[in-house]
FIDOLO-940868 format. One line per field, with one value per atom (N, C-alpha, C): x, y, z; atom name. Coordinates in Angstrom, 3 decimals, always signed. Atoms other than C-alpha are relative to their C-alpha. Example, Ala and Ser with C-alpha at 12.3 -4.5 7.8 and 13.67 -1.06 7.14 Angstrom:
<rs>
X +0.890  +12.300  +0.900  -0.820  +13.670  -0.770 $
Y -1.190  -4.500  +1.200  -1.190  -1.060  +1.090 $
Z +0.000  +7.800  +0.000  -0.060  +7.140  +0.730 $
a N  CA  C  N  CA  C $
</rs>
This chain:
<rs>
X -0.897  -24.938  -0.192  +0.039  -25.652  +0.924  -0.860  -23.387  +0.619  -0.206  -22.657  +1.617  -1.110  -20.056  +0.538  -0.579  -18.738  +1.284  -0.451  -17.146  +1.027  -0.386  -14.500  -0.553  +1.467  -16.468  +1.128  -0.639  -13.287  -0.475  +0.483  -14.516  -1.102  +1.173  -17.968  -0.022  -0.485  -17.030  +0.408  -0.684  -14.766  -0.812  +1.244  -17.735  -0.952  +0.798  -20.339  +0.396  -0.192  -18.398  +0.375  -0.187  -17.433  -1.156  +1.191  -20.926  -0.706  +0.576  -22.152  +0.980  -1.506  -18.931  -1.107  -0.125  -19.920  -1.412  +1.613  -22.785  -0.572  +1.746  -26.128  +0.040  -0.063  -25.826  +1.027  -1.086  -22.603  -0.335  +0.147  -24.485  -0.690  +0.744  -25.072  +0.508  -0.561  -22.762  +1.412  -0.949  -19.583  +1.390  -1.350  -17.160  +0.320  -0.436  -15.305  +0.480  -0.245  -14.079  -1.215  +1.093  -17.721  +1.081  -0.129  -17.522  +1.249  -1.059  -14.054  -0.232  +0.420  -15.055  +0.357  -0.287  -14.049  -1.117  +0.670  -15.987  -0.737  +0.229  -15.762  -0.587  +0.499  -16.588  -0.903  +0.958  -17.882  +0.718  -0.752  -15.284  +0.765  -0.263  -13.941  +2.122  -0.918  -10.592  +1.105  -0.824  -9.325  +1.734  -1.659  -5.114  +0.304  -0.287  -4.079  +1.898  -1.400  -0.703  +1.269  +0.005  +0.212  -0.985  +1.160  -1.144  +0.592  -0.552  -0.186  -1.135  +1.115  -1.911  -0.276  +0.776  -4.322  -0.352  +0.628  -4.448  -0.593  +0.219  -5.600  -0.911  +0.764  -8.276  -0.330  -0.246  -7.625  +1.084  -1.144  -5.772  -0.269  +0.504  -5.721  +0.761  -0.400  -4.960  -0.298  +0.175  -4.132  -0.331  +0.428  -6.016  +0.045  +0.722  -6.240  -0.520  +0.842  -8.565  +0.808  -0.460  -7.353  -0.911  +0.806  -10.163  +0.064  -0.189  -10.446  +0.642  -1.645  -7.121  -0.777  +0.382  -9.144  +0.908  -0.823  -7.267  -0.803  +0.517  -8.891  +0.874  -0.645  -7.607  -1.243  +0.754  -9.694  +0.287  -0.202  -10.144  -0.581  +0.565  -10.297  -0.076  +0.048  -11.123  +1.363  -0.938  -8.573  -0.336  +0.611  -10.637  -0.091  +0.027  -11.175  +1.768  -1.455  -7.687  +0.917  -0.365  -6.755  -0.728  +1.196  -9.298  +0.886  -0.480  -7.676  +1.203  -1.350  -4.378  -0.281  +0.323  -5.656  -0.417  +0.466  -7.368  +0.962  -1.249  -4.250  +0.559  -0.510  -2.340  -0.236  +0.582  -4.706  -0.113  -0.710  -4.181  +0.946  -1.460  -0.639  +0.194  +0.018  -1.067  -0.029  +0.663  -3.171  +0.683  -1.080  -0.717  +0.868  -1.169  +2.225  -0.070  +0.516  +0.585  -0.479  +0.267  -0.760  +1.683  -1.178  +2.941  +0.670  -0.743  +4.930  -0.932  +0.416  +2.160  +0.437  -1.040  +3.299  +0.992  -1.100  +6.500  +0.251  -0.067  +6.388  -0.836  +0.487  +3.947  +1.233  -1.426  +7.000  +0.645  -1.215  +9.525  -0.026  +0.556  +7.530  -0.113  +0.372  +6.725  +1.499  -1.046  +10.253  +0.718  -1.002  +11.546  -0.927  +0.243  +9.259  +0.205  -0.514  +10.397  +1.175  -2.002  +14.251  -0.011  +0.023  +13.080  -0.358  -0.190  +11.499  +1.019  -0.940  +14.326  +0.554  -1.352  +16.517  -0.399  +0.984  +13.697  +0.113  +0.088  +13.923  +1.359  -1.076  +18.009  +0.356  -0.103  +17.880  +1.130  -1.254  +20.372  +0.694  -0.932  +23.354  +0.893  -1.590  +26.260  +0.710  -0.726  +28.179  -0.513  +1.037  +25.384  +0.645  -0.030  +26.383  +1.536  -1.718  +30.649  +0.117  -0.562  +31.890  +1.110  -0.275  +32.997  +1.669  -1.204  +36.930  -0.200  +0.343  +37.099  +1.305  -0.044  +37.942  +1.409  -1.007  +41.774  +0.032  -0.304  +43.491  +0.073  -0.665  +44.303  -0.758  +0.686  +43.423  -1.310  +1.943  +39.829  -0.511  +0.769  +37.840  +0.104  -0.306  +38.333  -1.841  +1.173  +35.663  -0.389  +0.228  +33.581  -0.874  +0.272  +32.869  -1.108  +1.361  +29.521  +0.484  +0.078  +31.310  -0.264  +0.144  +29.982  +1.197  -0.854  +31.995  -0.263  +0.980  +31.636  +0.869 $
Y +1.299  +7.236  -0.260  -0.233  +6.201  +0.241  -0.467  +7.802  -1.130  +0.734  +4.385  -0.536  +0.305  +4.143  +1.382  -0.628  +7.126  -0.197  +0.328  +5.644  -1.489  +1.213  +2.851  -0.967  +1.342  -0.723  -0.179  +0.628  -1.150  +1.102  -1.164  +2.204  -0.425  +0.294  +1.387  -1.354  +1.229  -2.227  +0.495  -0.427  -0.887  +0.857  -0.489  +1.559  -0.913  +0.668  -0.954  -0.830  +0.820  -3.630  +0.727  -0.997  -0.880  +0.152  -0.268  +0.097  -1.842  +1.220  -3.610  -0.387  +0.497  -4.210  +1.166  -0.962  -1.186  -0.508  +0.446  -1.907  +0.895  -0.525  -0.839  +1.670  -1.152  +2.185  +1.156  -1.455  +3.734  +0.568  -0.485  +3.610  +1.420  -1.292  +7.317  +1.318  -1.074  +9.025  +0.311  -0.753  +10.600  -0.308  +0.327  +9.208  +0.807  -0.719  +10.289  +1.461  -1.546  +13.306  +0.692  -0.762  +14.848  +0.867  -0.758  +15.969  -0.697  +0.528  +14.165  -1.466  +1.189  +12.132  +0.293  -0.657  +11.734  +0.345  -0.921  +13.810  -0.889  +0.702  +11.608  -1.376  +1.312  +8.036  -0.350  -0.296  +9.043  -0.925  +0.794  +7.048  +0.690  -1.216  +7.822  -0.102  +0.680  +6.952  +1.606  -0.904  +10.542  +0.147  +0.278  +10.367  +1.612  -1.161  +14.253  -0.207  -0.378  +14.714  +0.903  -1.542  +18.075  +1.014  -1.546  +21.245  +0.815  -1.051  +24.354  +1.062  -0.694  +27.131  +0.780  -0.984  +29.485  +0.821  -0.894  +32.242  -0.250  +0.165  +32.129  -1.036  +1.057  +29.990  -1.549  +1.689  +26.899  -0.349  +0.523  +24.828  -0.659  +0.919  +23.939  -1.201  +1.275  +20.301  -0.704  +0.154  +18.636  -1.763  +1.670  +14.808  -0.957  +0.991  +11.838  -1.331  +1.021  +8.982  -1.012  +1.590  +5.414  -0.833  +0.659  +4.345  +0.024  -0.492  +5.786  +1.064  -1.107  +8.474  +0.903  -1.331  +11.425  +0.955  -1.436  +14.523  +1.048  -1.324  +17.779  +0.466  -1.094  +20.663  +0.206  -0.103  +21.032  +1.092  -1.560  +23.938  -1.250  +0.640  +22.214  +1.543  -0.765  +24.544  -0.371  +0.362  +24.477  -1.294  +1.011  +22.325  -1.078  +0.855  +20.230  -1.061  +0.895  +19.675  -0.418  +0.602  +19.146  -1.268  +1.242  +16.063  -0.890  +1.064  +14.791  -0.833  +0.286  +14.917  -0.778  +1.583  +12.578  -0.955  +1.379  +10.429  -0.583  +0.569  +10.110  -0.491  +0.423  +9.450  -1.530  +1.562  +6.410  -0.916  +0.649  +5.479  -0.899  +0.253  +5.216  -1.102  +0.504  +3.497  -1.779  +0.776  +1.036  -0.960  +0.590  +0.228  -0.789  +0.307  -0.021  -1.520  +0.852  -2.522  -1.091  +1.284  -4.808  -0.465  +0.442  -4.622  -0.870  +0.423  -5.198  -1.584  +0.943  -8.319  -0.897  +0.518  -9.484  -0.449  +0.227  -9.244  -1.553  +1.040  -11.254  -1.743  +1.475  -14.296  -0.311  +0.516  -14.343  -0.605  +0.486  -14.604  -1.689  +1.253  -17.425  -1.866  +0.994  -19.125  -0.516  +0.507  -19.417  -0.507  +0.755  -20.449  -1.540  +1.427  -23.187  -0.687  +0.791  -24.263  -0.499  +0.085  -24.294  -0.764  +0.491  -25.576  -1.832  +1.778  -29.173  -0.399  +0.504  -29.269  -0.427  +0.203  -29.427  -1.640  +1.070  -32.297  -1.105  +0.853  -34.045  -0.369  +0.104  -33.918  +0.334  -0.331  -32.442  +0.989  -0.855  -29.745  -0.358  -0.073  -29.794  +0.835  -0.690  -28.082  +0.553  -0.577  -28.261  +0.900  -1.377  -25.893  +1.023  -1.406  -23.452  +0.770  +0.028  -23.865  +1.366  -1.238  -20.879  -0.884  +0.633  -22.160  +0.432  -0.798  -21.362  +0.908  -0.602  -18.865  -0.425  +0.964  -20.223  +0.485  -0.516  -20.205  +0.723  -1.063  -17.420  -1.087  +0.819  -18.478  +0.499  -1.402  -17.064  -0.306  +0.068  -16.274  -0.996  +0.669  -18.580  +0.367  -0.431  -18.214  +0.350  -0.259  -16.068  -0.738  +0.831  -17.678  +0.928  -1.066  -15.851  -0.888  +0.254  -16.050  +0.056  -0.635  -15.040  -0.828  +0.493  -16.110  -0.182  -0.110  -17.418  +0.524  -0.581  -15.772  -0.343 $
Z -0.404  -23.836  +1.935  -1.438  -20.356  +1.156  -0.624  -17.585  +0.808  -0.779  -16.360  -0.836  +1.078  -19.842  -0.201  +0.307  -19.061  +1.166  -1.113  -15.824  -0.518  +0.144  -15.665  +0.522  -1.166  -14.555  +0.745  -1.099  -12.361  +1.174  -1.068  -10.544  +0.235  -0.386  -10.596  +1.009  -0.393  -9.477  +1.510  -1.178  -6.332  +0.856  -0.998  -5.057  +0.170  -0.279  -5.212  +1.275  -0.877  -3.102  +1.098  -1.119  -1.195  +1.212  -0.443  -0.515  +0.736  -0.751  +0.282  +1.176  -1.423  +2.709  +1.120  -1.272  +4.990  +0.645  -0.393  +7.403  -0.412  +0.926  +7.139  +0.740  -0.626  +9.585  -0.698  +0.614  +7.873  -1.708  +1.461  +4.532  +0.033  +0.799  +2.991  +1.226  -0.634  +6.190  -0.651  +0.786  +4.769  +0.866  -0.705  +7.035  +1.205  -1.638  +10.403  -0.464  +0.033  +8.670  -1.024  +0.897  +7.377  -1.491  +1.729  +3.199  -0.426  +0.920  +3.028  -0.434  +0.612  +0.293  -1.251  +1.058  -3.351  -0.567  +0.669  -5.608  -1.368  +1.197  -8.610  +0.388  -0.323  -6.753  +0.962  -1.024  -3.373  +1.005  -0.913  -1.877  +0.700  -1.383  +1.494  +0.010  -0.111  +0.526  -1.471  +0.760  -1.033  +0.995  -1.110  +0.244  -0.281  -0.145  +0.770  -0.689  +0.113  -1.473  +0.061  -0.216  -1.028  +0.922  -0.922  +1.569  +0.039  -0.644  +2.343  +0.376  -1.029  +4.742  -1.021  +0.982  +2.780  +1.117  -0.959  +5.429  +0.802  -1.394  +8.993  +0.205  +0.039  +8.351  -0.488  +0.610  +6.385  -0.783  +0.762  +4.129  -1.248  +1.136  +0.724  -0.308  +0.158  -0.209  -0.786  +1.023  -2.987  +0.274  -0.125  -2.898  -1.534  +1.014  -4.998  +0.695  -0.613  -4.688  -0.213  -0.452  -3.728  -1.149  +0.598  -5.654  -1.555  +0.862  -8.567  -1.046  +0.539  -9.205  -0.388  +0.263  -9.056  +0.573  -0.592  -8.389  +0.185  -0.287  -6.582  +0.948  -0.911  -4.898  +1.109  -0.313  -2.190  +1.389  -0.771  +0.691  +1.740  -1.441  +4.641  +1.067  -0.723  +7.624  +0.984  -0.735  +10.155  +1.039  -0.848  +12.496  -1.251  +0.555  +9.567  -0.103  -0.007  +8.734  +1.036  -1.160  +12.577  +0.418  -0.179  +12.280  -1.009  +0.974  +9.367  +0.151  -1.157  +11.048  +0.618  -0.860  +13.630  -0.622  +0.392  +11.063  -1.115  +1.107  +8.945  +1.193  -0.859  +12.057  +0.742  -0.220  +13.003  -1.328  +1.007  +9.781  -0.383  +0.030  +9.692  +1.440  -0.873  +12.759  -0.034  +0.248  +11.455  -1.158  +1.365  +8.324  +0.746  -0.699  +10.638  +0.402  -0.871  +12.774  -0.661  +0.671  +10.068  -1.041  +0.601  +8.388  +0.983  -1.249  +11.718  -0.199  -0.201  +11.843  -1.118  +1.678  +8.114  +0.324  -0.015  +8.838  +1.261  -0.795  +12.093  -0.536  +0.578  +10.372  -0.741  +1.010  +7.470  +0.671  -0.552  +9.936  +0.770  -0.583  +11.679  -0.955  +0.815  +8.733  -0.501  +0.113  +7.926  +0.745  -1.422  +11.342  -0.220  +0.244  +10.791  -1.014  +0.842  +7.829  +0.607  -0.328  +9.142  +1.287  -0.731  +11.972  -0.154  +0.301  +9.976  -0.780  +1.006  +7.680  +1.485  -1.119  +11.239  -0.047  -0.729  +12.451  -1.047  +0.982  +8.960  -0.342  +0.072  +9.081  -1.512  +1.534  +5.531  +0.185  -0.085  +6.777  +1.425  -1.126  +9.107  +0.375  -0.743  +10.980  -1.395  +1.498  +7.458  -0.587  +1.067  +5.561  +0.166  -0.113  +7.442  +0.158  -0.079  +7.670  -1.146  +1.401  +5.765  -0.697  +0.934  +2.971  -0.541  +0.108  +1.910  -1.783  +1.293  -0.941  -1.024  +0.757  -4.098  -0.162  -0.112  -4.904  -1.622  +0.551  -6.666  -1.584  +1.465  -10.766  -1.307  +1.792  -14.500  +0.237  +0.443  -15.281  -0.585  +1.638  -17.493  -0.634  +1.248  -20.597  -0.988  +0.060  -22.209  -1.496  +1.606  -25.277  -0.540  +1.423  -28.635  -0.536  +0.463  -30.374  -1.560  +1.661  -33.606  -1.174  +1.436  -36.672  -1.142  +0.690  -39.591  -1.206  +1.637  -42.823  -1.402 $
a N  CA  C  N  CA  C  N  CA  C  N  CA  C  N  CA  C  N  CA  C  N  CA  C  N  CA  C  N  CA  C  N  CA  C  N  CA  C  N  CA  C  N  CA  C  N  CA  C  N  CA  C  N  CA  C  N  CA  C  N  CA  C  N  CA  C  N  CA  C  N  CA  C  N  CA  C  N  CA  C  N  CA  C  N  CA  C  N  CA  C  N  CA  C  N  CA  C  N  CA  C  N  CA  C  N  CA  C  N  CA  C  N  CA  C  N  CA  C  N  CA  C  N  CA  C  N  CA  C  N  CA  C  N  CA  C  N  CA  C  N  CA  C  N  CA  C  N  CA  C  N  CA  C  N  CA  C  N  CA  C  N  CA  C  N  CA  C  N  CA  C  N  CA  C  N  CA  C  N  CA  C  N  CA  C  N  CA  C  N  CA  C  N  CA  C  N  CA  C  N  CA  C  N  CA  C  N  CA  C  N  CA  C  N  CA  C  N  CA  C  N  CA  C  N  CA  C  N  CA  C  N  CA  C  N  CA  C  N  CA  C  N  CA  C  N  CA  C  N  CA  C  N  CA  C  N  CA  C  N  CA  C  N  CA  C  N  CA  C  N  CA  C  N  CA  C  N  CA  C  N  CA  C  N  CA  C  N  CA  C  N  CA  C  N  CA  C  N  CA  C  N  CA  C  N  CA  C  N  CA  C  N  CA  C  N  CA  C  N  CA  C  N  CA  C  N  CA  C  N  CA  C  N  CA  C  N  CA  C  N  CA  C  N  CA  C  N  CA  C  N  CA  C  N  CA  C  N  CA  C  N  CA  C  N  CA  C  N  CA  C  N  CA  C  N  CA  C  N  CA  C  N  CA  C  N  CA  C  N  CA  C  N  CA  C  N  CA  C  N  CA  C  N  CA  C  N  CA  C  N  CA  C  N  CA  C  N  CA  C  N  CA  C  N  CA  C  N  CA  C  N  CA  C  N  CA  C  N  CA  C  N  CA  C  N  CA  C  N  CA  C  N  CA  C  N  CA  C  N  CA  C  N  CA  C  N  CA  C  N  CA  C  N  CA  C  N  CA  C  N  CA  C  N  CA  C  N  CA  C  N  CA  C  N  CA  C  N  CA  C  N  CA  C  N  CA  C  N  CA  C  N  CA  C  N  CA  C  N  CA  C $
</rs>
């Protein structure tokens, strides 16, 4: 049986797309943190889920690959763990900045719709007026779906 059949097609496709998107100079490299790649699919997306210090020289890190889902327990030296910490901080900053940009874009779109509606007189001051509370009274009758027997 060919080896390719043992791997999920989506994993192979994701890996190939990743290889094609990387600049030629980066192909074959191991990424910013040397050796921190998924052992199953070679993607540079293993995410540390949990870690603990293993003696004075290193860390035991439980990782999960964002591409193929492979979980592994790896060992990192103190130097590698420090570089990983810096890399994770950088990635978190990038994610936060992207999320903030998306939120700003969404708010701008919503304001654009509001401004257009105001210009077209589709909404007016009455649309923002506080409506009075409903008058107290008997609760509406509940409808029964009983079948006749």
